[in-house]
N, C-alpha and C positions, 0 to 999 in steps of 0.2 A: 434176638435183633440187635445189633448194635445199637445203641441210643448217642445220640451226639448235642452234649451241653455248651456248643461256643457261641458267643454271642455279639461278637465284636467284629468291627469292619476288617479288622486284618486277616481275615479269612481270605484266599486267594484265589485267583478262578479257577487255578488249574483243581486245587479242593476242592470248590463248588462240581466242575464237572465232573471229578471222584467222586462226589457225593450223589450227584447224578444217578451215573452208571450203577449205584449201589442201589437206588431207589428201583431204577428201572427193572434191574435186575428182581426184586421182592416183589414188581406188581407183576410180572411175567408169571411168577410161580407162584402167586394164588392164584387156586383150587375153583374152575367155574362156577360149585355151587355153592361157593363163600362168596362170590362178586354177584351173583343175582342175588341172594340172600341179602344181601348187602346195601346192593340198588333198591333193593323194594325198601327195606328199613329207611334209608337216607331219607327216601322221596316221603317215607309218613312223616319221618321227623322234622322235613321242611315245611308241609303241607301244614301241620299241628302249631308251628311257631307262629305267636302270637306275631311280632315284628310282620310277616309275610299274609297273612291274613290279613292286616289292615294297608299294607303298602298299594297301591293302586298303578304305580310304574315300574315294572321290573325289567332290570338287564340281568345276563345270563348268559352260558356261554355254549356253545355243540359240546356235549364230550365226544371225545374219542378213544380208538380204543379202548383200553381197561380205565378209563376216568370214572368216578361217580356219573350215574347216567342222568341228565339234566332231561331230555327227552320227557320221559316222564312229569315233569316239573313245571317246563312249558307247556306239555296240553292241557295240565289242568290249570295253570293259568288264562291260559286261551278261553279256557270253557267257562272259568269263574268271570270273565268280562275284564280282566286287569290287560293295561298296556303290556307288550311282552317285549323288548327288545334284544339284538342281539350285536355282538363287537363287528364293525365294519372298520376293517385295520388299513392305514397307508406306510408307506416305507419311510423309517428313519424311526420308527415306538410310537405315530401316533395313532387315535382310532375315536370312532364314532360312536354314539349307540344308536342306531337305527329301527324302528318299529316293524314289524311283521307281524299279518293276518292272520296267516296259516303257515305252517311249520314246511309246507309244497315250495314257501317262497327260498326258502335256504338253498345256495348254491354253493358246490367247492369254491373254495378263494383261496386266500395265502395260507399256505402250507396242505392244501387242500382242506382245509378246516371250511366246514358250509358254513355262511354269511349271509346278511341280506344282500338284494339286488341293489346296484347303486343308485336305484330313484328310489330307493325306500326313506320312510319319512324319519329326519334328525329328530332325536330326544333328547333336549339340555339337557348335561349333569347335572344341572343343576334341581330338575326336577323327577329325578331318580328316588323311589321310598326306596327301593332291598335291590342290591348288587348281589350276584355268585360268581364269588369270586377266583379263578381259574389256579390249579399248582399243583404241584405233583404228591408233595405234602406238606402236611402243619406240624409247626410245635405245638404245646400246651396255651403256651400264651398269644398264638393264634396268626405269626407269624409262618411267612409261606419261603418253599423253595419252589419258585416258577420254573421258567423252560429257557431264561434268559434272555428273554426281549425285551424287556422294560415296559413293556405296552401297560400294563396296569400301575406300575409305579410310580408314571407319570398318571396316568387317567385318574387317579383315586384321590389324589393329590387335592385337599380341599374341597370335595366332595362329603357332603353331610350325610348321605344315604347310608342305612343303615343294612352293613356289609357282612356276608356271610360266605363261610368255607365249605366245603365239602371234602371229605376225605373218608377212605377204609380205616378204621380202630389199627389193625395191622400196621397198619404205615406210619403211624403219628408218631413225633420225637418229643425226645423233653426240651428239645431244645433244637435250634437252626441257626447260622449267620444271619447278622444282621448288618446292615448298614444305616448311617444315621439318616434317610432317605424312606427306607422303610415304614411300612402302617401295616400294623393287624389289624384282621378283621374284627368285628366286634362279637361274632359266634362260630362258633368250631362245631359243621352235623357232621355224625359218621351215623353207623349204624346201632350205637350205642346209646343215642341220645345227644342231646343238644348241651355244648357249653360256652356260658358265656365266660371272654378274654377282658384280661386288663384295659381298662378304659386309657392309662398309661402307652403310650405308643413306643415309645422309644425310653432305656433306661439307661444308652451308651455313658 
């Protein structure tokens, strides 16, 4: 697997598109048994994390396609009495955290991704304790390659919540392109364990 060690904001959009395509191809090639085993191990590593256990207000996304399974985590969080929120997205890259009481409330929304209904209660960003942040993949420092919408880049700015990234170990990069506004997650969770990331968010 090719490892990228690019850490500067001169990385062009066309290069990012190429990198995304490369990772999409790697995701498609992952064996089904690896996906299943990885999902179960990631789930165990999340729920055993001290920061998750202590959190009352949690935000996560609904996994799609071959992303690490977040629904296992959502079910466990709801059963344990935590407040669970999912993103409710608006055009223009803005979103809110909206609370659900049951996974049955989620409905296909933007890009077909299940989201809370528009009447679901909003959970203030400053009230969140623990956020699971989506990405195509991460690097070892906790920086992410997203899907290009910019929603989380805007939302996470200034939020004190503990942030975690879920990833397949086989897709992790040694480095990914960074821009000055990028924010690393505080820990990276794969099927192999939990890695706490550097506290300095950018070294550009």
